[in-house]
Backbone as CSV, one residue per row, in Angstrom:
resi,resn,N_x,N_y,N_z,CA_x,CA_y,CA_z,C_x,C_y,C_z
1,MET,-8.657,68.996,-20.715,-9.689,70.015,-20.863,-10.653,69.927,-19.684
2,ILE,-10.844,71.046,-18.980,-11.746,71.081,-17.836,-13.165,71.355,-18.323
3,PRO,-14.154,70.503,-17.960,-15.543,70.733,-18.381,-16.040,72.106,-17.951
4,LEU,-16.982,72.645,-18.725,-17.500,73.982,-18.463,-18.069,74.109,-17.057
5,ILE,-18.816,73.113,-16.606,-19.439,73.202,-15.292,-18.384,73.312,-14.193
6,LYS,-17.259,72.612,-14.371,-16.181,72.700,-13.383,-15.511,74.067,-13.437
7,ARG,-15.318,74.580,-14.657,-14.698,75.901,-14.784,-15.555,76.965,-14.115
8,LEU,-16.873,76.856,-14.279,-17.776,77.800,-13.633,-17.723,77.646,-12.113
9,GLY,-17.637,76.401,-11.668,-17.545,76.151,-10.232,-16.292,76.741,-9.631
10,PHE,-15.160,76.530,-10.298,-13.894,77.084,-9.812,-13.939,78.609,-9.796
11,ALA,-14.572,79.195,-10.818,-14.682,80.654,-10.871,-15.479,81.171,-9.673
12,GLY,-16.553,80.472,-9.328,-17.349,80.872,-8.179,-16.591,80.731,-6.868
13,ILE,-15.854,79.621,-6.736,-15.076,79.374,-5.525,-14.039,80.474,-5.313
14,ARG,-13.430,80.929,-6.393,-12.383,81.947,-6.270,-12.920,83.261,-5.725
15,ALA,-14.231,83.478,-5.826,-14.836,84.717,-5.322,-14.982,84.704,-3.800
16,ILE,-14.873,83.518,-3.179,-15.013,83.429,-1.725,-13.756,83.983,-1.058
17,PRO,-13.882,84.866,-0.095,-12.697,85.413,0.588,-11.913,84.315,1.305
18,LEU,-10.619,84.302,1.116,-9.774,83.287,1.743,-9.819,83.408,3.261
19,LYS,-9.936,84.632,3.763,-9.997,84.842,5.203,-11.173,84.069,5.806
20,TRP,-12.327,84.094,5.110,-13.501,83.364,5.601,-13.242,81.866,5.586
21,LEU,-12.628,81.369,4.525,-12.367,79.938,4.419,-11.384,79.469,5.490
22,LYS,-10.384,80.273,5.787,-9.421,79.902,6.824,-10.110,79.749,8.175
23,ALA,-11.098,80.601,8.420,-11.811,80.544,9.695,-12.811,79.391,9.744
24,ALA,-13.422,79.066,8.606,-14.506,78.075,8.583,-14.041,76.645,8.365
25,SER,-12.913,76.474,7.701,-12.487,75.129,7.309,-11.632,74.463,8.382
26,PRO,-11.808,73.143,8.597,-10.948,72.418,9.533,-9.586,72.056,8.928
27,ILE,-9.410,72.300,7.641,-8.160,71.944,6.971,-7.059,72.896,7.412
28,ARG,-6.034,72.349,8.036,-4.955,73.169,8.553,-3.633,72.961,7.813
29,VAL,-3.579,71.946,6.967,-2.397,71.747,6.123,-2.860,71.624,4.679
30,ILE,-2.551,72.631,3.895,-2.827,72.617,2.462,-1.681,71.883,1.796
31,SER,-1.972,70.768,1.121,-0.875,69.954,0.584,-1.098,69.560,-0.875
32,PRO,-0.671,70.424,-1.794,-0.730,70.064,-3.217,0.401,69.094,-3.565
33,PHE,0.081,68.054,-4.341,1.158,67.143,-4.744,1.342,67.167,-6.253
34,HIS,2.573,66.924,-6.635,2.993,66.894,-8.034,3.764,65.602,-8.277
35,HIS,3.983,65.311,-9.546,4.888,64.232,-9.914,6.172,64.785,-10.518
36,LEU,6.054,65.860,-11.238,7.227,66.476,-11.854,6.934,67.921,-12.180
37,VAL,7.999,68.658,-12.447,7.939,69.997,-13.034,8.916,69.951,-14.202
38,SER,8.458,70.302,-15.390,9.335,70.178,-16.557,9.051,71.270,-17.581
39,ASP,10.116,71.792,-18.165,10.002,72.761,-19.263,10.153,72.086,-20.620
40,GLU,10.308,70.781,-20.604,10.457,70.002,-21.833,9.307,69.012,-21.970
41,PRO,8.957,68.629,-23.189,7.925,67.600,-23.366,8.350,66.281,-22.706
42,VAL,7.405,65.600,-22.107,7.658,64.280,-21.520,6.534,63.376,-22.019
43,PRO,6.669,62.839,-23.238,5.556,62.120,-23.883,4.962,60.990,-23.055
44,TYR,5.791,60.233,-22.354,5.269,59.081,-21.624,4.488,59.494,-20.377
45,ILE,4.604,60.749,-19.947,3.805,61.241,-18.832,2.636,62.079,-19.336
46,GLU,2.834,62.808,-20.415,1.765,63.643,-20.976,0.532,62.820,-21.336
47,LYS,0.718,61.551,-21.645,-0.417,60.683,-21.969,-1.177,60.224,-20.725
48,LEU,-0.591,60.473,-19.555,-1.189,60.015,-18.308,-1.812,61.156,-17.512
49,TYR,-1.101,62.261,-17.404,-1.606,63.409,-16.647,-0.841,64.664,-17.046
50,ALA,-1.469,65.804,-16.771,-0.848,67.088,-17.079,0.151,67.453,-15.980
51,PHE,1.070,68.346,-16.299,2.032,68.821,-15.304,2.408,70.260,-15.623
52,LYS,3.016,70.910,-14.661,3.348,72.321,-14.806,4.800,72.528,-15.195
53,ASN,5.045,73.654,-15.858,6.429,74.021,-16.149,6.968,74.853,-14.986
54,SER,8.233,75.229,-15.062,8.864,75.907,-13.940,8.231,77.265,-13.651
55,ARG,7.821,77.982,-14.684,7.181,79.286,-14.480,5.861,79.126,-13.742
56,GLN,5.049,78.153,-14.158,3.758,77.921,-13.504,3.938,77.448,-12.066
57,PHE,4.905,76.581,-11.852,5.165,76.065,-10.511,5.614,77.191,-9.582
58,GLU,6.482,78.047,-10.073,6.960,79.157,-9.251,5.823,80.131,-8.934
59,ALA,4.928,80.350,-9.882,3.770,81.221,-9.637,2.882,80.628,-8.544
60,ASP,2.724,79.307,-8.532,1.954,78.650,-7.476,2.598,78.882,-6.113
61,LEU,3.909,78.731,-6.066,4.622,78.948,-4.804,4.434,80.383,-4.322
62,ASP,4.486,81.329,-5.244,4.302,82.736,-4.867,2.933,82.951,-4.231
63,TYR,1.898,82.344,-4.824,0.549,82.466,-4.255,0.506,81.861,-2.851
64,LEU,1.020,80.654,-2.712,0.985,79.974,-1.415,1.768,80.747,-0.362
65,LEU,2.910,81.293,-0.744,3.727,82.051,0.211,3.047,83.350,0.641
66,ARG,2.239,83.917,-0.211,1.519,85.147,0.155,0.455,84.882,1.213
67,HIS,-0.086,83.675,1.223,-1.267,83.425,2.053,-1.081,82.376,3.146
68,PHE,-0.008,81.603,3.087,0.185,80.522,4.052,1.656,80.427,4.460
69,ARG,1.860,79.809,5.602,3.236,79.559,6.049,3.720,78.231,5.477
70,PRO,4.926,78.204,4.887,5.444,76.925,4.389,5.796,75.996,5.548
71,LEU,5.441,74.727,5.399,5.684,73.729,6.428,6.635,72.658,5.904
72,SER,7.450,72.145,6.777,8.298,71.006,6.420,7.569,69.716,6.777
73,LEU,8.034,68.614,6.207,7.455,67.306,6.538,7.610,67.026,8.026
74,GLU,8.756,67.374,8.590,8.998,67.130,10.008,8.017,67.914,10.876
75,GLU,7.709,69.157,10.507,6.741,69.947,11.265,5.362,69.291,11.244
76,VAL,4.970,68.790,10.090,3.657,68.152,9.978,3.616,66.870,10.807
77,ILE,4.691,66.097,10.762,4.756,64.867,11.571,4.646,65.198,13.058
78,GLN,5.378,66.207,13.505,5.340,66.581,14.911,3.954,67.076,15.323
79,GLN,3.320,67.833,14.432,1.970,68.315,14.717,0.994,67.155,14.846
80,GLU,1.128,66.159,13.968,0.245,64.994,14.015,0.474,64.188,15.292
81,LYS,1.714,64.158,15.762,2.024,63.428,16.991,1.327,64.060,18.190
82,THR,1.313,65.379,18.230,0.706,66.072,19.371,-0.817,66.095,19.271
83,GLY,-1.321,66.004,18.040,-2.766,66.073,17.839,-3.322,67.475,17.899
84,GLN,-2.441,68.464,18.066,-2.873,69.854,18.120,-2.749,70.490,16.736
85,PRO,-3.864,70.952,16.142,-3.786,71.550,14.812,-3.004,72.857,14.815
86,PHE,-2.427,73.178,13.668,-1.743,74.456,13.537,-2.737,75.588,13.765
87,GLU,-2.275,76.637,14.435,-3.160,77.775,14.719,-3.664,78.416,13.438
88,GLN,-2.768,78.541,12.445,-3.128,79.069,11.136,-2.758,78.029,10.076
89,PRO,-3.551,77.917,9.020,-3.229,76.932,7.974,-1.861,77.199,7.343
90,GLY,-1.141,76.118,7.052,0.126,76.201,6.342,0.072,75.314,5.115
91,PHE,1.180,75.236,4.395,1.179,74.374,3.208,2.427,73.505,3.160
92,LEU,2.235,72.300,2.642,3.323,71.348,2.436,3.272,70.866,0.993
93,ILE,4.313,71.162,0.234,4.419,70.704,-1.154,4.951,69.279,-1.166
94,CYS,4.325,68.412,-1.948,4.761,67.018,-2.049,5.055,66.643,-3.500
95,PHE,5.993,65.712,-3.669,6.287,65.135,-4.972,6.290,63.617,-4.835
96,ASP,5.548,62.950,-5.713,5.462,61.492,-5.701,6.300,60.868,-6.819
97,ASP,6.719,59.651,-6.603,7.336,58.760,-7.601,8.842,58.896,-7.741
98,GLY,9.455,59.970,-7.225,10.918,60.066,-7.251,11.529,60.298,-8.615
99,LEU,10.904,61.138,-9.424,11.419,61.404,-10.770,12.636,62.326,-10.754
100,ARG,13.524,62.086,-11.679,14.755,62.866,-11.766,14.474,64.345,-12.003
101,SER,13.405,64.651,-12.713,13.111,66.048,-13.029,12.833,66.886,-11.786
102,VAL,12.353,66.272,-10.704,12.096,67.074,-9.504,13.414,67.475,-8.858
103,TYR,14.415,66.619,-8.992,15.759,66.955,-8.491,16.382,68.061,-9.343
104,GLU,16.198,67.973,-10.645,16.848,68.908,-11.560,16.108,70.235,-11.708
105,THR,14.780,70.216,-11.630,13.995,71.424,-11.921,13.260,71.966,-10.702
106,ALA,12.521,71.132,-9.993,11.707,71.614,-8.870,12.545,71.990,-7.653
107,ALA,13.487,71.118,-7.274,14.262,71.364,-6.054,15.020,72.697,-6.083
108,PRO,15.680,73.058,-7.196,16.355,74.366,-7.218,15.405,75.544,-7.010
109,ILE,14.198,75.463,-7.555,13.213,76.533,-7.357,12.807,76.597,-5.889
110,LEU,12.546,75.454,-5.302,12.155,75.403,-3.895,13.252,75.977,-3.000
111,LEU,14.497,75.627,-3.278,15.619,76.136,-2.487,15.735,77.653,-2.619
112,ARG,15.599,78.149,-3.830,15.705,79.590,-4.060,14.599,80.348,-3.335
113,LYS,13.412,79.738,-3.253,12.276,80.378,-2.604,12.242,80.136,-1.091
114,GLY,13.097,79.243,-0.620,13.082,78.904,0.796,11.879,78.099,1.217
115,VAL,11.402,77.232,0.326,10.204,76.432,0.595,10.596,74.974,0.833
116,PRO,10.292,74.417,2.003,10.542,72.985,2.218,9.556,72.149,1.409
117,ALA,9.859,70.891,1.232,8.975,69.998,0.480,9.246,68.569,0.905
118,ALA,8.324,67.682,0.536,8.460,66.255,0.828,8.484,65.477,-0.474
119,PHE,9.430,64.555,-0.579,9.580,63.723,-1.777,9.320,62.278,-1.378
120,PHE,8.318,61.670,-2.011,7.949,60.295,-1.680,8.445,59.355,-2.781
121,ILE,9.271,58.421,-2.361,10.088,57.611,-3.265,9.604,56.167,-3.312
122,ASN,9.692,55.560,-4.490,9.457,54.118,-4.646,10.814,53.417,-4.724
123,PRO,11.224,52.687,-3.697,12.538,52.048,-3.716,12.787,51.157,-4.930
124,ALA,11.741,50.550,-5.487,11.920,49.663,-6.644,12.482,50.396,-7.851
125,PHE,12.300,51.725,-7.897,12.705,52.476,-9.080,13.967,53.323,-8.861
126,VAL,14.410,53.437,-7.607,15.610,54.221,-7.322,16.797,53.655,-8.098
127,ASP,17.627,54.540,-8.642,18.773,54.151,-9.476,18.332,53.510,-10.781
128,ASN,17.037,53.692,-11.114,16.494,53.187,-12.379,16.658,51.680,-12.539
129,LYS,16.416,50.980,-11.423,16.503,49.514,-11.446,15.339,48.903,-12.220
130,ASP,14.222,49.636,-12.256,13.020,49.134,-12.927,12.221,50.339,-13.414
131,ILE,11.142,50.082,-14.154,10.274,51.153,-14.641,8.880,50.972,-14.047
132,PHE,8.316,52.031,-13.603,6.942,52.068,-13.130,6.020,51.600,-14.260
133,TYR,5.087,50.684,-13.950,4.208,50.147,-14.996,3.423,51.252,-15.698
134,ASN,3.096,52.324,-14.957,2.327,53.411,-15.552,3.129,54.142,-16.635
135,PHE,4.440,54.193,-16.472,5.273,54.840,-17.490,5.372,53.950,-18.735
136,LYS,5.345,52.650,-18.533,5.252,51.745,-19.688,3.940,52.014,-20.425
137,LYS,2.882,52.199,-19.664,1.590,52.520,-20.275,1.685,53.823,-21.063
138,GLY,2.334,54.833,-20.484,2.482,56.110,-21.169,3.261,55.981,-22.471
139,LEU,4.304,55.172,-22.451,5.087,54.932,-23.672,4.247,54.233,-24.733
140,ILE,3.452,53.271,-24.290,2.586,52.542,-25.226,1.542,53.485,-25.830
141,LEU,0.918,54.304,-24.990,-0.100,55.232,-25.488,0.504,56.264,-26.450
142,ASP,1.714,56.696,-26.148,2.384,57.639,-27.051,2.635,56.990,-28.410
143,LYS,3.117,55.750,-28.408,3.360,55.037,-29.664,2.029,54.746,-30.371
144,PHE,1.022,54.388,-29.599,-0.314,54.118,-30.143,-0.819,55.323,-30.936
145,ASP,-0.684,56.516,-30.331,-1.222,57.728,-30.951,-0.433,58.167,-32.174
146,ARG,0.757,57.605,-32.358,1.577,57.942,-33.537,1.575,56.820,-34.568
147,THR,0.676,55.827,-34.343,0.669,54.644,-35.194,-0.712,54.449,-35.825
148,ALA,-0.738,54.078,-37.085,-1.997,53.671,-37.733,-2.289,52.241,-37.289
149,ILE,-3.344,52.054,-36.526,-3.651,50.746,-35.943,-4.297,49.851,-37.003
150,SER,-3.574,48.816,-37.387,-4.062,47.894,-38.413,-5.024,46.878,-37.809
151,GLU,-5.707,46.144,-38.683,-6.620,45.090,-38.219,-5.870,44.007,-37.466
152,SER,-4.659,43.698,-37.938,-3.881,42.656,-37.261,-3.434,43.103,-35.873
153,THR,-3.056,44.392,-35.724,-2.689,44.921,-34.411,-3.888,44.924,-33.477
154,LEU,-5.046,45.288,-34.008,-6.270,45.296,-33.213,-6.624,43.886,-32.742
155,ALA,-6.451,42.918,-33.642,-6.751,41.525,-33.300,-5.797,41.010,-32.226
156,GLU,-4.495,41.337,-32.364,-3.516,40.888,-31.377,-3.757,41.574,-30.038
157,GLY,-4.131,42.847,-30.076,-4.472,43.546,-28.843,-5.671,42.915,-28.159
158,SER,-6.654,42.511,-28.931,-7.824,41.821,-28.382,-7.418,40.530,-27.702
159,ARG,-6.504,39.810,-28.333,-6.042,38.547,-27.755,-5.276,38.785,-26.451
160,LEU,-4.375,39.778,-26.451,-3.549,40.037,-25.272,-4.377,40.510,-24.086
161,LEU,-5.383,41.335,-24.340,-6.166,41.914,-23.259,-7.452,41.132,-22.964
162,GLY,-7.691,40.073,-23.748,-8.843,39.223,-23.493,-10.177,39.883,-23.750
163,GLN,-10.191,40.839,-24.705,-11.432,41.538,-25.053,-11.514,41.663,-26.567
164,LYS,-12.710,41.786,-27.065,-12.911,41.984,-28.490,-13.103,43.474,-28.757
165,PHE,-12.164,44.073,-29.521,-12.232,45.498,-29.809,-12.773,45.729,-31.218
166,ALA,-13.801,46.566,-31.292,-14.394,46.871,-32.597,-13.618,47.940,-33.334
167,ASN,-12.830,48.729,-32.596,-12.097,49.827,-33.211,-10.923,50.242,-32.325
168,PRO,-10.006,51.055,-32.820,-8.844,51.479,-32.035,-9.196,52.261,-30.771
169,VAL,-10.295,53.000,-30.797,-10.682,53.769,-29.615,-10.951,52.836,-28.429
170,GLU,-11.645,51.746,-28.674,-11.908,50.773,-27.612,-10.606,50.150,-27.114
171,PHE,-9.706,49.866,-28.046,-8.407,49.282,-27.698,-7.631,50.250,-26.802
172,ARG,-7.583,51.521,-27.178,-6.840,52.515,-26.404,-7.434,52.677,-25.007
173,THR,-8.753,52.698,-24.916,-9.423,52.832,-23.621,-9.060,51.673,-22.704
174,SER,-8.973,50.482,-23.268,-8.624,49.309,-22.473,-7.174,49.391,-21.991
175,ILE,-6.275,49.846,-22.842,-4.879,50.037,-22.420,-4.821,51.029,-21.269
176,ARG,-5.567,52.103,-21.401,-5.563,53.158,-20.377,-6.044,52.635,-19.029
177,SER,-6.875,51.602,-19.040,-7.471,51.100,-17.799,-6.613,50.052,-17.089
178,VAL,-5.498,49.638,-17.686,-4.636,48.644,-17.038,-4.133,49.217,-15.712
179,ASN,-4.211,48.428,-14.643,-3.778,48.909,-13.335,-2.669,48.042,-12.764
180,TYR,-2.344,48.292,-11.508,-1.222,47.585,-10.873,-1.428,46.073,-10.869
181,LEU,-2.665,45.639,-10.651,-2.924,44.211,-10.508,-2.710,43.434,-11.807
182,ASN,-2.904,44.095,-12.967,-2.648,43.405,-14.238,-1.541,44.083,-15.031
183,ARG,-0.573,44.636,-14.307,0.526,45.389,-14.921,1.395,44.548,-15.843
184,HIS,1.362,43.213,-15.669,2.154,42.334,-16.530,1.769,42.485,-18.005
185,LEU,0.560,42.973,-18.248,0.100,43.158,-19.629,0.916,44.204,-20.374
186,MET,1.551,45.111,-19.631,2.324,46.180,-20.271,3.485,45.631,-21.098
187,ASP,4.124,44.588,-20.594,5.276,44.034,-21.325,4.836,43.403,-22.642
188,ASN,3.717,42.687,-22.628,3.212,42.088,-23.869,2.785,43.162,-24.869
189,LEU,2.131,44.208,-24.352,1.728,45.302,-25.234,2.935,46.069,-25.752
190,GLY,3.967,46.175,-24.921,5.199,46.825,-25.366,5.818,46.090,-26.535
191,ASN,5.817,44.771,-26.467,6.327,43.971,-27.589,5.486,44.189,-28.843
192,LEU,4.172,44.273,-28.664,3.284,44.484,-29.802,3.611,45.796,-30.518
193,PHE,3.955,46.825,-29.735,4.258,48.132,-30.337,5.761,48.363,-30.521
194,GLN,6.529,47.276,-30.407,7.963,47.302,-30.662,8.685,48.345,-29.800
195,LEU,8.370,48.309,-28.509,9.011,49.200,-27.549,10.006,48.411,-26.713
196,ASP,11.157,49.001,-26.471,12.194,48.373,-25.660,12.271,49.124,-24.331
197,PHE,11.563,48.635,-23.337,11.510,49.320,-22.050,12.874,49.328,-21.355
198,ASP,13.647,48.289,-21.542,14.948,48.216,-20.878,15.892,49.282,-21.423
199,THR,15.882,49.459,-22.739,16.711,50.515,-23.328,16.245,51.886,-22.859
200,PHE,14.950,52.096,-22.821,14.406,53.365,-22.312,14.903,53.624,-20.892
201,ARG,14.822,52.608,-20.037,15.249,52.752,-18.641,16.712,53.158,-18.545
202,LYS,17.552,52.517,-19.336,18.985,52.776,-19.266,19.386,54.113,-19.879
203,GLU,18.696,54.502,-20.952,19.073,55.730,-21.652,18.401,56.969,-21.072
204,GLN,17.123,56.879,-20.750,16.395,58.054,-20.266,16.544,58.256,-18.757
205,ARG,16.713,57.199,-18.021,16.924,57.253,-16.571,15.947,58.235,-15.901
206,PRO,14.660,57.908,-15.931,13.650,58.859,-15.446,13.633,59.087,-13.937
207,PHE,14.202,58.146,-13.157,14.119,58.252,-11.702,15.419,58.764,-11.082
208,MET,15.306,59.251,-9.859,16.478,59.740,-9.144,17.396,58.585,-8.736
209,THR,18.647,58.943,-8.518,19.616,57.993,-7.997,19.669,58.100,-6.474
210,THR,20.313,57.132,-5.859,20.496,57.176,-4.405,21.241,58.443,-4.003
211,GLN,22.265,58.792,-4.758,23.050,59.977,-4.439,22.211,61.251,-4.515
212,GLN,21.367,61.357,-5.512,20.512,62.539,-5.648,19.530,62.641,-4.486
213,ILE,19.001,61.525,-4.060,18.082,61.520,-2.911,18.826,61.962,-1.650
214,LYS,20.048,61.471,-1.467,20.857,61.888,-0.314,21.130,63.386,-0.346
215,GLU,21.346,63.931,-1.532,21.575,65.367,-1.648,20.342,66.158,-1.241
216,LEU,19.152,65.681,-1.617,17.926,66.358,-1.214,17.781,66.358,0.307
217,ILE,18.073,65.225,0.919,18.007,65.131,2.383,19.005,66.089,3.009
218,GLY,20.216,66.131,2.439,21.252,67.019,2.955,20.880,68.488,2.854
219,LYS,20.020,68.820,1.912,19.586,70.209,1.738,18.335,70.536,2.554
220,GLY,17.893,69.595,3.373,16.806,69.855,4.296,15.433,69.410,3.853
221,PHE,15.343,68.762,2.706,14.037,68.284,2.245,13.655,66.998,2.977
222,GLY,12.336,66.774,3.095,11.858,65.535,3.677,11.731,64.455,2.610
223,VAL,12.047,63.237,2.980,11.923,62.101,2.061,11.185,60.980,2.777
224,GLY,10.213,60.396,2.081,9.451,59.297,2.650,9.175,58.238,1.608
225,SER,8.455,57.216,2.010,8.159,56.093,1.120,6.835,56.305,0.394
226,HIS,6.826,55.900,-0.864,5.597,55.921,-1.675,5.231,54.486,-2.043
227,SER,5.447,53.573,-1.112,5.352,52.127,-1.277,6.563,51.627,-2.063
228,ILE,6.682,50.320,-2.196,7.809,49.767,-2.943,7.687,50.081,-4.425
229,ALA,6.509,49.793,-5.008,6.348,49.974,-6.453,4.990,50.549,-6.831
230,PHE,4.328,51.207,-5.838,3.109,51.961,-6.090,1.846,51.155,-6.364
231,PRO,1.468,50.212,-5.539,0.095,49.697,-5.625,-0.828,50.624,-4.846
232,HIS,-2.086,50.731,-5.251,-3.073,51.457,-4.445,-3.606,50.484,-3.399
233,ILE,-3.410,50.794,-2.121,-3.786,49.829,-1.087,-4.994,50.245,-0.274
234,ASP,-5.521,51.468,-0.449,-6.527,51.930,0.501,-7.968,51.711,0.067
235,THR,-8.199,51.249,-1.163,-9.575,51.057,-1.623,-10.250,49.944,-0.825
236,GLY,-11.300,50.293,-0.123,-12.038,49.303,0.646,-11.369,48.856,1.929
237,VAL,-10.291,49.523,2.317,-9.567,49.149,3.536,-10.195,49.862,4.725
238,GLY,-10.410,49.130,5.800,-11.103,49.676,6.958,-10.217,50.457,7.907
239,HIS,-10.871,51.077,8.874,-10.202,51.920,9.868,-9.180,51.136,10.684
240,THR,-9.491,49.882,10.997,-8.606,49.083,11.848,-7.218,48.920,11.239
241,PHE,-7.175,48.730,9.931,-5.892,48.569,9.241,-5.011,49.801,9.436
242,PHE,-5.583,50.977,9.197,-4.802,52.205,9.315,-4.428,52.489,10.766
243,GLN,-5.336,52.175,11.673,-5.045,52.397,13.079,-3.876,51.526,13.537
244,ALA,-3.756,50.333,12.952,-2.638,49.454,13.293,-1.314,50.046,12.839
245,LEU,-1.340,50.838,11.761,-0.110,51.435,11.242,0.308,52.691,11.999
246,VAL,-0.668,53.506,12.383,-0.321,54.814,12.947,-0.835,55.029,14.371
247,GLY,-1.522,54.040,14.937,-2.068,54.187,16.274,-1.094,53.737,17.352
248,GLY,-1.426,54.025,18.589,-0.633,53.575,19.725,0.590,54.426,19.974
249,PRO,1.305,54.141,21.067,2.475,54.953,21.438,3.691,54.746,20.539
250,SER,3.766,53.592,19.871,4.913,53.311,18.995,4.396,52.850,17.626
251,PRO,3.876,53.778,16.827,3.277,53.401,15.542,4.311,52.921,14.530
252,GLU,3.842,52.108,13.580,4.709,51.612,12.526,5.163,52.740,11.596
253,MET,4.328,53.759,11.444,4.625,54.853,10.521,4.403,56.197,11.201
254,ASP,5.212,57.178,10.824,5.067,58.520,11.381,3.855,59.243,10.812
255,LEU,3.579,59.004,9.524,2.528,59.754,8.853,2.074,58.998,7.613
256,LEU,0.777,58.986,7.379,0.220,58.434,6.147,-0.283,59.594,5.292
257,MET,-0.080,59.486,3.981,-0.559,60.509,3.058,-1.667,59.918,2.201
258,GLY,-2.797,60.593,2.152,-3.917,60.135,1.344,-4.337,61.192,0.343
259,ASN,-5.336,60.864,-0.468,-5.802,61.782,-1.508,-7.308,62.038,-1.430
260,SER,-7.880,61.907,-0.227,-9.295,62.240,-0.049,-9.387,63.750,0.199
261,THR,-9.380,64.481,-0.886,-9.241,65.935,-0.864,-10.266,66.615,0.034
262,GLY,-9.768,67.496,0.905,-10.643,68.298,1.749,-11.259,67.561,2.911
263,MET,-10.730,66.369,3.230,-11.317,65.572,4.308,-10.274,65.249,5.371
264,LEU,-10.758,64.825,6.522,-9.902,64.444,7.638,-10.072,62.952,7.911
265,GLU,-9.189,62.398,8.725,-9.292,61.006,9.154,-9.620,60.956,10.644
266,ALA,-10.420,59.969,11.016,-10.755,59.800,12.430,-9.521,59.395,13.230
267,HIS,-8.603,58.662,12.591,-7.360,58.312,13.267,-6.314,59.396,13.010
268,ALA,-5.339,59.458,13.877,-4.314,60.492,13.783,-3.282,60.150,12.708
269,ARG,-2.348,61.071,12.506,-1.180,60.870,11.656,-1.523,60.580,10.201
270,THR,-2.545,61.214,9.682,-2.896,61.052,8.272,-3.213,62.415,7.679
271,LEU,-2.602,62.704,6.544,-2.814,63.973,5.855,-3.338,63.692,4.453
272,HIS,-4.445,64.307,4.105,-4.990,64.153,2.761,-4.578,65.337,1.891
273,ARG,-4.118,65.018,0.694,-3.552,66.001,-0.219,-4.498,66.222,-1.401
274,PHE,-4.076,67.087,-2.307,-4.844,67.289,-3.535,-3.885,67.465,-4.707
275,ILE,-4.375,67.167,-5.905,-3.555,67.296,-7.109,-3.307,68.773,-7.385
276,GLY,-2.036,69.152,-7.417,-1.701,70.554,-7.645,-1.051,70.822,-8.976
277,GLU,-0.910,69.787,-9.810,-0.074,69.928,-10.990,-0.822,70.225,-12.289
278,ASN,-2.153,70.260,-12.254,-2.894,70.503,-13.491,-2.824,71.993,-13.849
279,PRO,-2.149,72.345,-14.940,-2.000,73.769,-15.274,-3.304,74.442,-15.678
280,ALA,-4.345,73.651,-15.958,-5.629,74.235,-16.357,-6.431,74.760,-15.166
281,ILE,-6.006,74.401,-13.945,-6.738,74.823,-12.751,-5.840,75.735,-11.916
282,PRO,-6.191,76.997,-11.741,-5.370,77.911,-10.939,-5.225,77.408,-9.505
283,ILE,-4.052,77.623,-8.936,-3.801,77.146,-7.577,-4.783,77.781,-6.589
284,GLU,-5.159,79.030,-6.816,-6.129,79.677,-5.936,-7.446,78.909,-5.922
285,ALA,-7.900,78.478,-7.101,-9.153,77.741,-7.193,-9.054,76.407,-6.471
286,MET,-7.944,75.713,-6.614,-7.775,74.424,-5.955,-7.742,74.580,-4.437
287,VAL,-6.961,75.542,-3.962,-6.838,75.747,-2.517,-8.196,76.100,-1.912
288,LYS,-8.887,77.033,-2.537,-10.184,77.452,-1.993,-11.212,76.330,-2.084
289,SER,-11.139,75.507,-3.134,-12.063,74.376,-3.256,-11.850,73.378,-2.129
290,VAL,-10.583,73.080,-1.840,-10.260,72.144,-0.760,-10.775,72.671,0.572
291,MET,-10.522,73.944,0.839,-10.935,74.519,2.119,-12.457,74.646,2.212
292,ALA,-13.094,75.000,1.093,-14.553,75.124,1.094,-15.210,73.765,1.306
293,TYR,-14.687,72.719,0.660,-15.253,71.385,0.837,-15.104,70.938,2.285
294,GLY,-13.932,71.223,2.870,-13.737,70.895,4.275,-14.712,71.630,5.170
295,ALA,-14.975,72.896,4.849,-15.908,73.690,5.648,-17.328,73.129,5.558
296,VAL,-17.736,72.714,4.355,-19.070,72.152,4.172,-19.196,70.830,4.919
297,ARG,-18.182,69.971,4.799,-18.222,68.677,5.507,-18.307,68.890,7.023
298,LYS,-17.577,69.883,7.504,-17.629,70.189,8.943,-19.017,70.671,9.334
299,LYS,-19.615,71.510,8.521,-20.920,72.089,8.810,-22.004,71.020,8.910
300,ILE,-21.920,70.000,8.067,-22.941,68.954,8.084,-22.577,67.805,9.026
301,GLY,-21.467,67.978,9.758,-21.078,66.981,10.745,-20.413,65.746,10.183
302,ARG,-19.826,65.855,8.983,-19.155,64.702,8.371,-17.775,65.097,7.830
303,PRO,-16.883,65.552,8.691,-15.573,65.989,8.223,-14.606,64.853,7.900
304,PHE,-14.936,63.615,8.354,-13.996,62.504,8.242,-14.298,61.607,7.047
305,VAL,-13.248,60.977,6.543,-13.403,59.933,5.525,-14.218,58.797,6.152
306,GLN,-15.202,58.315,5.420,-16.047,57.227,5.930,-15.385,55.879,5.614
307,ARG,-14.990,55.172,6.651,-14.351,53.862,6.478,-15.091,52.811,7.279
308,THR,-15.015,51.586,6.796,-15.554,50.470,7.580,-14.614,50.207,8.742
309,LYS,-15.065,49.438,9.694,-14.191,49.087,10.824,-13.155,48.076,10.401
C-alpha cells in the first residue's frame, strides 16, 4: 500500500511534461529493474516484495517504447567506456536474481516487443544448487501468516533470534529484518516452522538452469553477475573501492549497477537503477520521479552519490 502523501506526490510528478524533464535531467539511461514477472501467485516472494503480471509488464514496455529508445547492456557498457552520454535518454530493462519465471514469462514478451534486457545472475543459485536466503525468509513468513503462533513457538523464536518477543507481531518483524550477515538463522527458523528447503529447491526449482541462461545469451540478451550469493556490499564503501573496480585503462569490471535512484557516480562505468516492479506505482510516475530528482540534484550542484574517499 502506497502512503497517501506518496500517491499525491506521484500524481503531481506525472503532470510535469516529459519533454521538459528530458532536457533538464542529467539521467540518460532509465533503468527499471525487476525480479520476476508472473501471472501466478508466488507466496515466497509476495511476502518480500510486489511484482507485476505479464499484462502490467507489457504495458510498461509500451510506455517506455513510446518515449525512449531501448538500449542493450552492451550499448550502455560502450557508452560508459567512452564517457559520452547518450544524446537522448534511453532505457535498459534489468532482471535480478536469475529466476526461472523471467525465462518463461518475461523473456518471450521482450523478444516479441524487440526490447533488449540485462539479466543479473547469482552463480550460487544457477541450476538450483542452493536457495537464496531471502526466499527462505519468504517461505517462513508465508508459513508464519498461515499459522496460529503458540506461546511455545514464540518462546523458541525468542531463543533462536536472541530477543524476547511479547507477541507474534514482534516475532514476525524480527524475521523480516534478518539479512545476509545472519542468514544462517533461516535454517533454524525453517525447522521451527517445519519447512523443508531442500525439497522446495528440488521440486519448485525457482532459478534458471545453465542451459536457459545460454539460450538467453543466444537470443541477444545481456547477462551479468549479481554477486555470488547476493550480499549488499556498497553500504559505507568509499569511492576508492569502486574506482579500483572500474577505473583505469583495464578495469576489473565493465559496469557496476547501483540503486541510488536518480543519481550519478563521480567515477565512470556505474549505472543507478530504480525499482520498476511495484504494480501500485505507474511506470510514468516512476520514470518522471527519477528524472525530476536528477534534475533537482543537478540544479543544486549535487548530482553525484556522496561517498567517502
